[in-house]
C-alpha positions in Angstrom: -16.3 -14.4 -1.4 -14.3 -13.8 -4.4 -16.4 -13.3 -7.7 -15.6 -13.1 -11.4 -16.8 -10.0 -13.4 -16.8 -8.6 -16.8 -16.9 -4.8 -17.6 -17.7 -3.9 -21.2 -16.8 -0.6 -23.1 -16.5 1.1 -26.3 -13.6 -0.4 -28.4 -10.6 1.7 -27.7 -11.2 2.3 -24.1 -10.1 -0.8 -22.7 -6.8 0.6 -21.3 -8.5 3.4 -19.7 -11.2 1.0 -18.1 -8.5 -1.3 -16.9 -6.7 1.7 -15.2 -10.1 2.6 -13.5 -10.6 -0.8 -12.2 -7.2 -0.6 -10.6 -8.1 2.3 -9.1 -11.2 0.8 -7.1 -9.1 -2.1 -6.0 -10.4 -4.5 -8.6 -7.7 -7.3 -9.8 -7.8 -7.4 -13.6 -7.4 -10.8 -15.1 -8.0 -10.5 -19.0 -8.6 -8.0 -21.6 -10.3 -8.4 -25.0 -11.8 -6.1 -27.5 -14.6 -4.2 -25.6 -14.2 -6.1 -22.5 -12.3 -6.2 -19.3 -12.4 -9.3 -16.9 -11.7 -8.7 -13.3 -12.5 -10.3 -9.9 -13.4 -9.1 -6.2 -16.1 -9.4 -3.8 -19.7 -7.8 -3.6 -18.1 -4.5 -2.6 -16.1 -4.4 -5.8 -19.2 -4.8 -7.7 -20.7 -1.8 -6.0 -17.7 0.2 -6.5 -17.7 -0.8 -10.2 -21.1 0.3 -11.0 -20.8 3.7 -8.8 -17.4 4.6 -10.0 -16.4 3.5 -13.4 -16.6 6.3 -16.0 -16.0 4.3 -19.3 -17.8 1.2 -18.7 -21.1 0.5 -20.4 -22.1 -2.4 -18.3 -21.0 -4.7 -15.4 -21.8 -8.4 -15.5 -21.3 -11.2 -13.1 -19.4 -13.9 -14.9 -20.9 -17.4 -14.0 -18.7 -19.4 -16.1 -17.0 -19.9 -19.6 -16.7 -23.1 -21.5 -16.2 -24.4 -25.1 -19.4 -24.2 -27.4 -19.1 -25.4 -30.9 -22.4 -27.3 -30.7 -25.7 -26.7 -29.5 -25.1 -29.7 -27.1 -22.1 -28.0 -25.8 -23.9 -25.0 -25.1 -26.8 -26.7 -23.4 -24.6 -29.0 -21.2 -22.2 -26.1 -20.3 -24.9 -23.7 -19.4 -26.7 -26.4 -17.4 -23.6 -27.2 -15.3 -23.3 -23.5 -13.9 -24.9 -22.8 -10.5 -27.7 -20.7 -11.5 -29.6 -21.4 -8.2 -26.9 -19.5 -6.2 -28.4 -16.3 -7.6 -31.7 -16.9 -9.3 -34.7 -17.7 -6.8 -37.8 -19.8 -7.6 -39.9 -16.8 -8.4 -37.1 -14.5 -9.9 -37.2 -13.4 -13.5 -34.4 -14.5 -15.8 -34.7 -13.5 -19.5 -31.9 -14.3 -21.7 -30.2 -12.4 -24.6 -26.8 -12.2 -26.2 -24.6 -12.4 -29.3 -21.8 -14.4 -30.9 -18.7 -13.3 -32.8 -16.5 -15.6 -35.1 -18.3 -18.8 -33.8 -20.1 -21.8 -35.3 -23.0 -21.0 -33.4 -24.3 -18.0 -35.0 -28.2 -18.2 -34.7 -29.0 -16.0 -31.9 -32.6 -17.1 -31.4 -31.5 -20.8 -31.2 -28.8 -19.9 -28.7 -31.2 -17.9 -26.6 -33.7 -20.8 -26.6 -31.0 -23.4 -25.7 -29.5 -21.2 -22.8 -33.0 -20.5 -21.5 -33.9 -24.3 -21.5 -30.5 -25.3 -19.7 -31.2 -22.7 -17.0 -34.8 -23.8 -16.6 -33.6 -27.5 -16.2 -31.0 -26.5 -13.8 -33.4 -24.7 -11.6 -36.1 -27.5 -12.0 -33.5 -29.6 -10.4 -32.6 -27.3 -7.7 -36.2 -26.2 -6.7 -38.1 -29.3 -7.4 -40.6 -27.5 -9.9 -41.0 -27.5 -13.6 -42.7 -24.1 -14.1 -41.3 -20.8 -13.3 -43.6 -17.9 -13.0 -40.7 -15.4 -13.2 -42.7 -12.6 -11.4 -39.8 -11.8 -8.9 -36.5 -9.7 -9.2 -35.1 -9.7 -12.7 -31.8 -11.5 -13.3 -30.8 -10.6 -16.9 -28.9 -13.6 -18.4 -26.5 -12.7 -21.1 -24.3 -15.0 -23.1 -21.3 -14.1 -25.3 -19.9 -16.5 -27.7 -16.6 -15.7 -29.1 -14.5 -18.0 -31.2 -16.6 -21.0 -29.9 -15.9 -20.0 -26.2 -19.3 -19.3 -24.5 -19.4 -16.7 -21.5 -22.4 -16.9 -19.3 -23.2 -13.9 -17.3 -25.7 -11.9 -15.4 -26.1 -8.1 -15.7 -25.4 -6.3 -12.6 -26.1 -2.9 -14.1 -29.5 -2.7 -15.6 -30.0 0.7 -17.6 -26.5 1.1 -19.2 -24.0 3.1 -17.3 -23.7 6.0 -19.8 -27.1 7.0 -18.4 -25.7 8.9 -15.5 -29.1 10.5 -14.5 -28.0 14.1 -15.1 -29.1 14.6 -18.8 -32.8 15.4 -19.1 -32.7 16.3 -22.7 -30.2 16.2 -25.4 -29.3 17.7 -28.8 -29.7 16.0 -32.1 -26.4 14.0 -31.8 -25.2 13.8 -28.2 -21.9 11.9 -27.4 -22.1 9.0 -25.1 -21.1 10.0 -21.5 -18.7 7.0 -21.3 -17.0 8.2 -24.5 -16.8 11.6 -23.2 -15.2 10.5 -19.9 -12.7 8.4 -21.8 -11.6 11.3 -23.9 -11.4 13.5 -20.8 -9.4 10.8 -19.0 -7.0 10.8 -22.0 -6.7 14.5 -21.9 -5.5 14.3 -18.2 -8.0 16.5 -16.8 -7.2 17.2 -13.0 -8.7 19.2 -10.3 -6.6 22.5 -11.4 -7.3 21.9 -15.1 -9.4 24.5 -17.2 -11.6 22.8 -19.8 -12.9 25.0 -22.7 -15.4 23.4 -25.0 -16.5 26.1 -27.7 -18.8 23.5 -29.3 -20.4 22.8 -26.0 -24.0 21.2 -27.4 -25.6 19.7 -24.4 -22.5 20.1 -22.3 -21.5 16.3 -21.8 -17.9 17.1 -22.1 -18.0 19.8 -19.4 -20.1 17.7 -16.9 -17.7 14.6 -17.3 -14.6 16.9 -16.8 -16.1 18.4 -13.8 -17.0 14.8 -12.5 -13.6 13.9 -13.0 -11.9 17.0 -11.5 -14.0 16.9 -8.5 -13.6 13.0 -8.1 -17.4 12.6 -8.2 -18.7 9.0 -8.8 -20.8 9.0 -12.0 -23.4 6.7 -10.6 -24.3 8.6 -7.6 -27.6 9.8 -9.2 -28.9 6.5 -10.3 -29.5 2.9 -9.2 -28.5 -0.6 -10.4 -30.1 -3.9 -11.2 -28.1 -5.7 -8.5 -29.4 -3.5 -5.7 -32.4 -5.7 -5.8 -30.6 -9.0 -5.5 -30.8 -10.8 -2.1 -27.2 -11.6 -2.3 -26.3 -7.8 -2.9 
């Protein structure tokens, strides 16, 4: 089954992230600032979370639609097949943000998206109240230039938290940014990497991961691992 995804990254790393997606067999469909859209199956999702060095999160994209009014946001959200993913007992908190859009009140948008999802699930399951005690499906909306993107976070803890850093110095560089710089530096298996300002060693560790082709997500888990569909 072909699914739509979005991988987010720090501004400036879109090209590097896109090349990483090519490397895991994903098909890129669109790029915007800080986001690369791609498609694939559930195996593509697993490879993305395990293997992407520059991505911050990987989202399942449920749909996109024009949303220049609260009514438009509600109806567009309600039309999406949330019941294909969220069970009758599962938790589905909502968060998100808006950029250059008429809908800029995040609390209002959050409340409307939540209400729309509840109404959709109520119709699918024949119940009006949801305990939300099961597996967590974190819903995230992104409204950009009056287009709403409705997604579910498959990652959980951000991908820059690899699992190897137990302590850090006063100003640690993000692992994902370090990985992007290492990639731009063309580090390979026979490279010699010197970091005279080592700090907590992030550049050296990310360089070793890159040179030895070690997947950065091997030491951690992901939100989607708990989903029945995955």
